[in-house]
C-alpha positions as CSV (number, residue, x, y, z in Angstrom):
1,M,9.7,-29.1,-1.7
2,K,12.8,-27.4,-1.1
3,K,12.5,-23.7,-0.6
4,I,14.2,-21.3,-2.9
5,R,16.3,-19.5,-1.0
6,V,16.3,-15.6,-2.3
7,A,19.4,-12.9,-1.4
8,V,17.3,-9.5,-1.1
9,L,20.3,-7.0,-1.9
10,Y,19.1,-3.7,-0.7
11,G,20.4,-0.1,0.2
12,G,23.7,0.6,-1.9
13,R,25.8,3.7,-2.7
14,S,23.0,5.7,-4.4
15,G,20.9,8.9,-4.1
16,E,18.0,6.8,-3.6
17,H,19.8,4.4,-0.6
18,E,16.7,5.1,1.4
19,V,14.4,4.7,-1.1
20,A,15.7,1.3,-1.7
21,L,15.4,0.9,2.1
22,R,11.9,1.2,1.9
23,S,11.4,-0.9,-1.4
24,A,13.1,-3.8,0.3
25,A,11.0,-3.5,3.4
26,S,8.3,-4.4,1.1
27,V,9.5,-6.9,-1.5
28,I,10.7,-9.2,2.1
29,N,7.1,-8.8,3.9
30,N,5.4,-10.3,0.5
31,L,7.7,-12.8,-0.7
32,D,5.7,-15.9,-0.1
33,R,7.3,-17.5,3.0
34,A,5.8,-21.1,1.6
35,K,8.1,-20.7,-1.7
36,F,11.0,-18.6,-0.3
37,E,13.9,-18.3,2.1
38,I,14.9,-14.9,2.5
39,V,18.6,-13.9,3.0
40,P,18.9,-9.9,3.5
41,I,22.0,-8.5,2.7
42,G,22.2,-4.9,3.2
43,I,24.6,-2.3,1.4
44,D,25.9,0.7,3.5
45,K,26.5,4.1,2.0
46,N,30.4,3.3,2.7
47,G,29.8,0.3,0.0
48,K,30.5,-2.6,2.7
49,W,28.2,-5.6,2.6
50,H,26.4,-6.9,5.5
51,L,24.6,-10.1,6.1
52,A,21.3,-9.7,8.3
53,D,19.4,-12.1,10.2
54,P,15.8,-11.9,8.4
55,A,14.0,-12.7,12.2
56,L,15.6,-8.8,13.0
57,L,14.0,-7.5,9.8
58,Q,10.7,-9.2,10.3
59,Q,8.6,-6.2,11.8
60,Q,10.3,-3.3,9.8
61,T,7.4,-2.8,6.9
62,V,8.2,0.8,6.5
63,S,11.9,0.7,6.1
64,L,14.5,-1.9,5.7
65,P,17.5,-1.1,8.5
66,I,21.1,-2.1,7.6
67,Y,22.6,-3.3,10.9
68,R,26.6,-2.8,10.8
69,N,27.0,-5.2,14.0
70,L,26.3,-7.9,11.7
71,P,28.9,-9.8,9.5
72,E,30.4,-8.4,7.0
73,V,29.4,-10.1,3.1
74,V,32.9,-10.5,1.3
75,L,33.9,-11.7,-2.2
76,P,36.1,-14.3,-2.6
77,S,39.6,-12.6,-3.4
78,N,40.9,-15.8,-4.9
79,P,38.6,-17.7,-6.6
80,G,39.3,-21.6,-6.1
81,G,41.0,-20.9,-3.1
82,T,40.8,-20.4,0.6
83,E,37.7,-17.8,1.3
84,T,37.5,-15.8,4.3
85,G,34.5,-13.9,5.7
86,V,30.8,-14.8,4.5
87,V,30.9,-15.6,1.1
88,A,27.8,-14.0,-0.7
89,L,28.1,-14.6,-4.4
90,K,27.9,-18.3,-3.7
91,P,24.5,-19.7,-5.4
92,T,23.2,-22.9,-4.4
93,D,22.8,-25.9,-7.4
94,L,18.8,-26.2,-7.9
95,A,19.7,-29.4,-9.7
96,S,21.2,-30.8,-6.5
97,G,19.2,-29.5,-4.0
98,G,22.0,-27.6,-2.3
99,A,23.3,-30.7,-0.9
100,G,26.7,-29.4,1.3
101,K,26.3,-25.7,0.3
102,A,27.1,-23.5,2.9
103,S,24.1,-22.1,4.6
104,T,24.9,-18.3,3.5
105,A,24.1,-19.4,0.1
106,F,20.9,-18.7,-2.5
107,D,19.9,-19.5,-5.4
108,V,19.0,-16.2,-7.0
109,V,19.5,-12.7,-5.8
110,F,16.7,-9.6,-5.9
111,P,18.7,-6.5,-6.3
112,V,16.1,-4.2,-4.9
113,M,18.6,-1.2,-5.3
114,H,18.0,2.0,-7.7
115,G,20.1,4.5,-9.0
116,T,24.0,4.5,-9.9
117,N,25.6,1.3,-8.4
118,G,22.5,-0.5,-8.4
119,E,20.2,0.0,-11.4
120,D,22.7,1.2,-13.9
121,G,24.0,-2.2,-14.8
122,T,27.1,-2.2,-12.1
123,V,25.7,-5.0,-9.9
124,Q,24.2,-6.6,-12.6
125,G,27.3,-7.0,-14.5
126,L,28.6,-8.5,-10.8
127,L,26.0,-11.0,-10.7
128,E,26.6,-12.2,-14.3
129,L,30.4,-12.9,-13.1
130,A,29.5,-14.9,-10.3
131,E,26.7,-16.6,-12.6
132,V,24.4,-16.1,-10.4
133,A,20.1,-15.7,-11.0
134,Y,19.3,-12.5,-10.6
135,V,16.2,-10.4,-11.0
136,G,15.8,-8.1,-13.6
137,C,17.2,-6.2,-16.5
138,G,20.4,-7.6,-17.5
139,V,23.6,-5.4,-17.9
140,L,23.1,-3.8,-21.3
141,A,19.4,-2.8,-20.8
142,S,20.0,-1.4,-17.4
143,A,23.0,1.0,-18.8
144,V,21.3,2.0,-21.5
145,G,18.1,2.5,-18.9
146,M,19.8,5.1,-17.1
147,D,21.4,6.6,-19.5
148,K,18.8,9.0,-20.6
149,D,20.5,10.3,-23.8
150,V,21.5,7.1,-25.1
151,A,17.9,5.6,-24.3
152,K,16.3,8.2,-26.3
153,R,18.5,8.2,-29.5
154,L,17.6,4.2,-29.2
155,I,13.8,4.7,-29.0
156,A,14.0,7.2,-31.3
157,A,15.7,4.9,-33.8
158,E,13.0,2.8,-33.1
159,G,10.8,4.9,-34.6
160,L,8.9,6.3,-31.2
161,P,8.4,9.6,-30.3
162,V,10.7,11.6,-28.1
163,V,10.7,15.1,-26.9
164,P,13.8,17.0,-28.6
165,S,17.0,17.4,-26.7
166,F,20.4,17.3,-26.6
167,C,23.5,16.2,-24.3
168,I,26.3,18.5,-22.9
169,R,29.2,16.9,-21.6
170,G,31.7,18.2,-19.0
171,S,34.5,17.9,-20.8
172,E,33.2,20.7,-23.3
173,W,30.7,22.6,-20.9
174,G,33.7,25.0,-19.7
175,A,34.5,25.9,-23.4
176,K,31.2,26.3,-24.8
177,K,28.9,27.9,-22.1
178,S,27.7,30.5,-24.8
179,T,27.1,28.0,-27.3
180,F,25.3,25.4,-25.7
181,A,23.0,28.7,-24.0
182,A,22.6,30.0,-27.4
183,R,21.4,26.2,-28.9
184,A,19.3,26.0,-25.6
185,E,17.5,28.9,-26.2
186,K,16.9,28.3,-29.9
187,E,15.9,25.0,-30.3
188,F,13.5,25.2,-27.3
189,G,13.4,28.3,-25.7
190,Y,12.0,28.6,-22.0
191,P,11.2,26.9,-20.3
192,C,13.5,24.1,-20.8
193,F,14.6,21.1,-18.6
194,V,18.4,20.4,-17.4
195,K,19.4,17.0,-16.3
196,P,22.2,14.8,-15.5
197,A,21.7,12.0,-18.1
198,N,22.3,9.1,-15.5
199,S,20.4,9.6,-11.9
200,G,17.2,8.8,-10.5
201,S,14.3,9.9,-8.7
202,S,14.5,13.3,-10.5
203,V,17.9,14.7,-8.5
204,G,19.9,17.5,-9.8
205,V,16.8,18.2,-12.4
206,H,16.2,21.7,-12.8
207,K,13.2,23.5,-14.7
208,V,15.1,26.5,-16.3
209,K,12.9,29.7,-16.7
210,S,15.2,32.0,-17.8
211,A,18.7,32.3,-20.1
212,A,20.5,33.7,-16.6
213,D,19.2,30.0,-15.0
214,F,20.8,28.1,-17.9
215,A,24.5,28.3,-16.6
216,P,23.5,27.5,-13.2
217,A,21.2,25.0,-13.6
218,V,23.8,22.8,-15.8
219,A,26.1,23.4,-13.2
220,D,24.5,21.9,-10.9
221,A,23.7,19.2,-13.0
222,L,27.0,18.1,-13.9
223,R,27.6,17.5,-10.2
224,Y,25.8,14.5,-10.2
225,D,27.1,12.8,-13.9
226,T,29.3,13.9,-16.6
227,K,27.0,14.1,-18.9
228,V,23.5,16.6,-19.0
229,L,20.5,16.7,-21.2
230,V,19.0,19.4,-22.4
231,E,15.1,19.1,-23.2
232,K,12.3,20.9,-24.2
233,A,10.0,21.5,-21.9
234,I,6.2,20.7,-22.8
235,S,2.9,20.8,-20.9
236,A,2.6,17.2,-20.5
237,R,0.6,14.7,-18.1
238,E,3.0,12.1,-16.4
239,I,1.6,8.6,-17.8
240,E,3.5,5.5,-16.1
241,L,3.1,1.7,-17.4
242,S,4.0,-1.8,-15.9
243,V,6.2,-4.0,-17.8
244,L,6.8,-7.9,-17.2
245,E,8.7,-10.2,-19.9
246,N,6.5,-12.8,-20.6
247,A,7.1,-16.4,-18.9
248,K,6.4,-18.3,-22.3
249,Y,9.9,-17.1,-23.9
250,G,9.9,-15.3,-27.2
251,E,6.8,-14.2,-26.5
252,A,5.6,-10.4,-26.5
253,P,6.1,-8.8,-22.8
254,L,3.0,-8.0,-20.6
255,V,2.1,-4.6,-20.0
256,S,-0.3,-3.1,-17.0
257,V,-2.9,-0.9,-17.7
258,A,-1.8,3.1,-17.3
259,G,-1.2,5.1,-14.1
260,E,-1.0,8.9,-13.7
261,I,1.3,11.0,-11.9
262,N,0.1,14.5,-10.7
263,P,3.0,16.5,-8.8
264,T,1.7,19.2,-6.7
265,H,4.7,20.7,-7.4
266,E,5.5,22.7,-10.6
267,F,6.9,19.5,-11.7
268,Y,8.1,16.3,-10.5
269,S,11.3,16.8,-8.9
270,Y,13.1,15.0,-6.1
271,E,11.2,16.9,-3.1
272,A,7.7,16.2,-5.0
273,K,8.7,12.4,-4.7
274,Y,9.6,12.1,-1.2
275,L,10.2,15.3,0.9
276,D,6.8,16.3,0.7
277,E,4.0,13.8,1.4
278,N,1.3,15.8,-0.6
279,G,3.7,16.1,-3.4
280,M,1.9,14.1,-5.7
281,T,-1.4,11.9,-5.8
282,M,-1.3,9.1,-8.5
283,K,-4.5,7.8,-10.7
284,I,-4.8,4.3,-11.5
285,P,-5.9,3.7,-14.3
286,A,-5.2,6.7,-15.7
287,D,-8.1,8.8,-17.5
288,I,-7.1,8.6,-20.9
289,T,-8.7,7.3,-23.9
290,K,-9.2,3.9,-24.9
291,E,-6.9,5.2,-28.2
292,Q,-4.4,6.6,-26.2
293,L,-4.3,3.7,-23.8
294,T,-3.7,0.9,-26.3
295,F,-1.1,3.3,-27.8
296,A,0.6,4.2,-25.1
297,Q,0.9,0.3,-24.7
298,D,2.0,-0.3,-27.7
299,V,5.0,2.4,-27.1
300,A,5.8,0.7,-23.5
301,R,6.3,-2.9,-24.7
302,R,8.2,-1.6,-27.8
303,A,10.4,0.6,-25.7
304,F,11.1,-2.4,-23.1
305,T,11.9,-4.8,-26.2
306,A,14.2,-1.6,-28.0
307,L,16.4,-1.5,-25.1
308,E,16.6,-5.2,-24.4
309,C,15.1,-5.2,-20.9
310,E,14.2,-8.4,-19.1
311,G,12.3,-9.6,-16.4
312,L,10.9,-5.9,-15.6
313,A,11.0,-2.5,-16.5
314,R,8.1,1.2,-15.7
315,V,8.2,3.0,-18.7
316,D,6.9,6.8,-18.5
317,L,5.7,8.4,-21.0
318,F,4.5,12.0,-21.3
319,L,1.3,13.1,-22.8
320,D,1.0,16.3,-24.4
321,K,-2.1,18.5,-22.4
322,N,-2.4,20.3,-25.7
323,D,-2.4,18.1,-28.6
324,G,-2.6,14.4,-27.1
325,K,0.3,13.2,-28.5
326,I,2.2,10.6,-26.5
327,Y,5.8,10.6,-25.8
328,F,8.6,8.3,-24.4
329,N,10.2,10.0,-21.6
330,E,12.7,7.1,-19.7
331,V,12.4,3.8,-18.8
332,N,13.2,2.4,-14.8
333,T,14.6,-0.7,-14.8
334,M,14.3,-1.1,-11.2
335,P,11.3,0.9,-10.2
336,G,10.0,1.9,-6.6
337,F,8.8,-1.6,-4.9
338,T,7.1,0.0,-1.9
339,S,3.3,-1.4,-1.3
340,I,2.3,2.2,-2.5
341,S,4.7,2.2,-5.8
342,M,3.4,2.4,-9.3
343,Y,5.1,-0.4,-10.5
344,P,3.6,-3.0,-8.5
345,K,0.1,-0.9,-7.7
346,M,-0.5,-0.7,-11.5
347,W,-0.3,-4.7,-11.7
348,E,-2.6,-5.3,-8.8
349,A,-5.2,-3.1,-10.9
350,S,-4.5,-5.2,-13.8
351,G,-5.2,-8.3,-12.1
352,V,-1.7,-9.3,-10.6
353,P,-0.9,-9.3,-6.8
354,Y,1.8,-7.9,-5.3
355,G,3.2,-11.4,-4.0
356,E,2.3,-13.1,-7.1
357,L,4.4,-10.3,-9.2
358,L,7.3,-11.3,-7.0
359,T,7.1,-14.9,-7.7
360,K,6.8,-14.3,-11.3
361,L,10.0,-11.9,-10.9
362,I,12.0,-14.6,-9.6
363,E,10.8,-17.5,-12.1
364,L,11.9,-15.2,-14.8
365,A,15.2,-14.9,-13.4
366,I,15.7,-18.3,-12.9
367,A,14.6,-19.3,-15.7
368,R,17.2,-16.8,-17.6
369,K,19.9,-18.7,-16.0
370,E,19.2,-21.7,-16.9
371,R,19.1,-20.4,-20.4
372,R,22.3,-18.8,-20.2
373,A,24.0,-21.3,-18.6
374,A,23.1,-23.8,-21.7
375,L,25.3,-21.4,-24.1
376,V,28.8,-22.8,-25.0
377,R,31.3,-20.4,-23.8
378,D,34.3,-21.6,-25.8
379,F,34.8,-22.4,-29.6
380,T,35.6,-25.5,-30.8
381,Q,36.2,-26.6,-34.1
382,K,33.9,-29.2,-35.6
């Protein structure tokens, strides 16, 4: 049987670039070689795409490098015309077996990219325009999932619990600093959280403990995004669940057992996640009651559907230590994929091994591409 050619797209122009390199190493090392042929494409911090030789990457088990002396991948500047360089977005035809296609062509893209310019709908939009099958959420869910403010509004409209918050736009901040500070103090008090609306890995997130710290925290968060979320601080445990699209089209998404993150820092900051090897511990399954697990899984399933997610997502929740209530926190549409990341670990604990999970995700991507290919793209009067 002909192997499916998988382009593993990794790196990217994001503050989470190094995390993506580690995720990609795990993905490449765990893809089933009997079923898949791998085409690694690294995007460096300058935004250039590089086609890598899989043989050069075989021994990279921790972090996947981007070799800048390898061929640069370019997109066709004149569709249908003369193409130069290595054309990345030119998939093979699965139905024809890829006969006559260039050696750099592929069947499906696995975008192992986190944060902005990778997980926010931008790359997904490019792949949609190129009519390429790809793993994970589409443009809408990726963009909404990245915007914490919009995601929370949609989740609240679904009737699911969210922690109270409000947003500050950069265009409003200069003239209304005192107004926003007074609102934060009146509605939430201190401490409260200030975070960029569109960022990942807790970049730019501050736990504000006093009125004097509020303006500096907002100013710093605005360095990373043009919109900032101000959120009430609750004493909470961080509960996470992995969600997977059901292979039976139209059936409810599948949800894993719950896991818990226990940061050793004051909150689950960027430092706790990536800079301090003892910054957190994880517990899978989480030590919660059966009733709490059932409720958490229902929230995760409904959130996945409400945000129009496809393929996969990790849904992060807060469990209030004082009253036991569960709140939606955020959704990650391309969560970490290292061998010790929560998303694959929670599925392993639920009976789905890492390699099998990757196969399922690729099969879901191809099935979605086939459904969309059947849609009518023009209107003809009958």
